[in-house]
Structure formats: C-alpha cells, structure tokens
C-alpha positions as CSV (number, residue, x, y, z in Angstrom):
1,X,-113.6,-185.4,-2.8
2,X,-112.6,-186.0,-6.4
3,X,-115.3,-187.0,-8.9
4,X,-115.2,-190.6,-10.0
5,X,-114.5,-191.2,-13.7
6,X,-117.6,-193.3,-14.5
7,X,-117.6,-195.9,-17.3
8,X,-116.6,-195.5,-20.9
9,X,-119.1,-196.3,-23.6
10,X,-117.2,-199.6,-24.2
11,X,-117.5,-200.5,-20.6
12,X,-121.2,-199.7,-20.6
13,X,-121.6,-201.9,-23.7
14,X,-119.9,-204.8,-22.1
15,X,-121.8,-204.6,-18.9
16,X,-125.1,-204.1,-20.7
17,X,-124.5,-207.3,-22.6
18,X,-123.6,-209.2,-19.4
19,X,-126.7,-207.9,-17.6
20,X,-129.0,-208.6,-20.4
21,X,-127.7,-212.2,-20.6
22,X,-127.9,-212.6,-16.9
23,X,-131.5,-211.4,-16.8
24,X,-132.5,-213.7,-19.7
25,X,-130.9,-216.7,-18.0
26,X,-132.7,-215.9,-14.7
27,X,-136.0,-215.8,-16.5
28,X,-135.3,-219.1,-18.2
29,X,-134.3,-220.6,-14.9
30,X,-137.6,-219.4,-13.3
31,X,-139.6,-220.9,-16.2
32,X,-137.7,-224.2,-16.0
33,X,-138.3,-224.4,-12.3
34,X,-142.0,-223.6,-12.7
35,X,-142.3,-226.7,-14.9
36,X,-140.7,-228.9,-12.4
37,X,-141.6,-227.5,-9.0
38,X,-144.4,-225.6,-7.3
39,X,-144.6,-221.9,-8.2
40,X,-143.7,-221.0,-4.6
41,X,-140.2,-222.5,-5.2
42,X,-139.9,-221.2,-8.8
43,X,-140.8,-217.7,-7.7
44,X,-137.7,-217.5,-5.5
45,X,-135.8,-216.5,-8.6
46,X,-137.9,-213.4,-9.0
47,X,-136.0,-211.2,-6.5
48,X,-132.8,-211.8,-8.4
49,X,-134.4,-210.9,-11.7
50,X,-135.9,-207.7,-10.1
51,X,-132.4,-206.8,-8.7
52,X,-130.8,-207.1,-12.2
53,X,-133.7,-205.1,-13.7
54,X,-133.2,-202.3,-11.1
55,X,-129.5,-202.2,-11.8
56,X,-130.1,-202.0,-15.6
57,X,-132.6,-199.2,-15.1
58,X,-130.2,-197.2,-12.9
59,X,-127.3,-197.7,-15.4
60,X,-129.6,-196.8,-18.3
61,X,-130.5,-193.5,-16.5
62,X,-126.8,-192.9,-15.8
63,X,-125.6,-193.5,-19.4
64,X,-128.3,-191.2,-20.7
65,X,-127.1,-188.4,-18.3
66,X,-123.5,-188.9,-19.3
67,X,-124.2,-188.9,-23.1
68,X,-127.3,-186.6,-23.6
69,X,-128.6,-186.6,-27.2
70,X,-126.6,-189.7,-28.2
71,X,-129.3,-192.1,-29.4
72,X,-126.8,-195.0,-29.6
73,X,-126.9,-195.3,-25.8
74,X,-130.7,-195.9,-25.7
75,X,-130.4,-199.7,-26.2
76,X,-127.1,-200.4,-24.3
77,X,-128.9,-201.9,-21.2
78,X,-132.0,-203.1,-23.0
79,X,-130.7,-205.3,-25.8
80,X,-133.6,-207.7,-26.4
81,X,-134.5,-207.4,-30.1
82,X,-131.2,-205.9,-31.1
83,X,-129.7,-207.5,-34.2
84,X,-126.3,-208.0,-32.4
85,X,-127.8,-209.8,-29.3
86,X,-128.5,-213.5,-29.1
87,X,-130.2,-214.8,-26.0
88,X,-128.2,-217.3,-24.0
89,X,-129.2,-221.0,-24.4
C-alpha cells in the first residue's frame, strides 16, 4: 500500500486555526449555556470540546513527527496566546 502524503505545513496551519477557533467557540457556548440552563444541560457540550482537543493533540504529535526540530510547528495546533490569533466573538 502506498504511503499517504500527509499535510503540508500550510494545510496544518489552516486546520490548526480552524480547530482552535472551533474549540474556543465550543467553550463559549458551554459557558453561555451554563448561565442560562442547569449545568447538566450545559455539560452536554463537553464531549464535543474533548473530541476537538483529542484531534488537536493527535495532529500536534503528527506535525512534530513530520518536522522534527522545527520549533515553528510547536504552536500550530495550540494558538491561544499567539499574536496572530484572535478568539472568535
């Protein structure tokens, strides 16, 4: 079986941005729900957030394997606090 090509650095950057924004929005939704409804309902958003976190973690491991020693890849999937990242409203 042929080896799959994987993502380019640019593809990882774009996906990392999307996943960070997705996670941030899910957390905001959970907080908003917790202010309006019982925590039992608000906590239903937690599995979605955990799934996004697990995907980000796996992709972070993968990009580090694909580009060993490249410190630029260390914050591709964990963008919070980066100067070029703005949390979604």
